[in-house]
C-alpha positions in Angstrom: 101.4 214.7 70.7 101.5 211.5 70.6 101.3 208.8 73.7 104.9 208.1 73.8 105.9 212.3 73.8 103.1 213.0 76.4 105.2 209.5 78.3 108.4 211.0 78.2 106.9 214.9 79.0 105.1 212.7 82.3 108.6 211.1 83.4 111.3 214.3 82.5 108.2 216.9 85.1 108.3 213.5 87.3 112.5 213.1 87.3 112.7 217.3 87.9 110.6 217.7 91.1 112.3 214.5 92.4 115.2 215.8 91.7 114.7 219.5 93.1 113.3 217.3 96.1 115.7 215.5 97.3 118.0 218.3 97.5 116.6 219.6 100.8 117.7 217.2 103.2 116.5 214.7 105.4 116.0 216.8 108.6 112.5 219.1 109.2 110.9 220.9 107.4 111.5 224.0 109.2 114.3 225.0 111.2 114.2 226.8 115.0 113.7 229.7 114.5 110.5 230.0 112.3 109.2 227.4 115.0 109.7 229.4 118.0 111.6 226.9 120.0 114.2 227.8 122.5 117.9 225.3 122.0 120.0 225.1 124.9 123.6 226.7 124.1 126.6 224.7 124.7 130.1 226.1 124.4 132.4 223.8 122.2 136.1 224.7 122.5 138.4 222.3 120.3 140.7 222.5 117.7 139.6 222.3 113.7 140.4 218.5 112.1 138.8 219.2 108.8 136.4 221.2 106.6 133.8 219.2 105.3 131.5 220.2 102.3 129.1 218.5 100.5 124.6 217.1 101.2 124.0 217.2 104.4 121.2 215.2 105.5 120.3 217.1 108.1 119.4 220.4 106.9 116.1 222.3 106.8 117.5 224.9 104.3 117.3 223.8 100.5 121.2 224.2 99.2 122.8 221.4 98.0 126.1 222.1 99.8 126.7 222.6 103.4 129.7 223.3 105.3 131.0 221.0 108.4 133.8 222.1 110.3 135.1 218.5 112.5 136.1 219.8 115.6 138.5 217.3 118.4 137.9 217.9 122.0 139.2 216.1 124.9 139.5 212.7 122.3 135.6 213.3 121.3 135.3 214.7 117.1 132.4 217.0 117.0 130.0 217.5 113.4 129.6 221.0 113.3 127.5 222.3 110.9 127.9 226.2 110.2 125.3 226.5 106.9 125.6 226.4 103.3 128.8 226.2 101.5 127.5 229.2 99.2 127.2 231.2 102.2 129.4 230.4 105.2 132.6 228.7 103.6 134.5 231.5 102.5 134.8 232.4 106.7 136.0 229.8 107.4 138.4 227.9 104.6 141.9 228.9 106.2 140.6 227.2 109.8 142.1 224.1 109.5 143.8 222.5 112.8 143.1 225.9 114.0 142.0 226.5 118.1 138.9 227.4 117.7 135.4 228.1 120.6 132.0 227.5 119.1 128.5 228.0 120.7 125.7 225.8 119.3 123.3 223.9 120.0 121.8 220.6 118.9 118.2 219.6 117.6 116.7 216.5 118.8 117.1 214.4 114.8 120.7 215.2 115.0 122.9 212.1 115.8 125.4 212.6 118.8 128.7 214.9 118.6 126.9 216.6 115.9 126.4 220.4 117.0 124.7 223.2 114.7 127.2 226.3 115.2 125.3 229.7 116.2 128.9 231.7 116.6 132.6 231.0 115.7 136.0 232.5 117.6 139.1 231.4 116.2 142.3 233.8 115.1 141.1 236.3 117.3 138.0 237.2 115.3 134.4 236.6 116.1 131.7 235.1 113.5 127.9 235.4 114.1 125.9 232.6 112.1 122.7 233.2 113.5 121.4 235.6 115.8 119.8 235.4 119.3 116.5 233.5 117.9 118.6 231.2 116.5 118.4 232.4 112.1 120.8 232.1 110.0 122.2 235.7 108.9 121.5 234.0 105.1 117.7 233.9 105.7 117.9 237.2 106.3 119.1 238.0 102.8 122.7 239.4 103.6 124.8 238.1 101.6 127.8 237.8 104.6 128.4 236.4 107.7 128.4 239.1 111.1 131.7 240.2 112.2 131.7 241.1 115.2 
């Protein structure tokens, strides 16, 4: 193998590593449940104004796409982080315009008015995304959410 071929292989390998590493997001390296940290839970009530899918710079997970609900309440817009699009989007795909109640928490690295959902209640259903230790259901290798 000549020097040019070796250089090209090295450049390709570095590109793959850079792209794979960048997909994780800019959040902390591990979630609260892994650290055993307890977070204060709050209840948000409002109207779902938009459902967003796409990269999330605050994730601790490996998914390239996250799902967020933009919820308005008393003139304030909250960005509620749900989880990986592949795991949670179908549960909220039809919630645009709905009244919703969200049990959520924050971390110190999240911007103002950003929250992470633990549970959602809308259309008479309660969706539990994270357990009492805030560990998400998808971290338990279950393929679906837990409806109560």
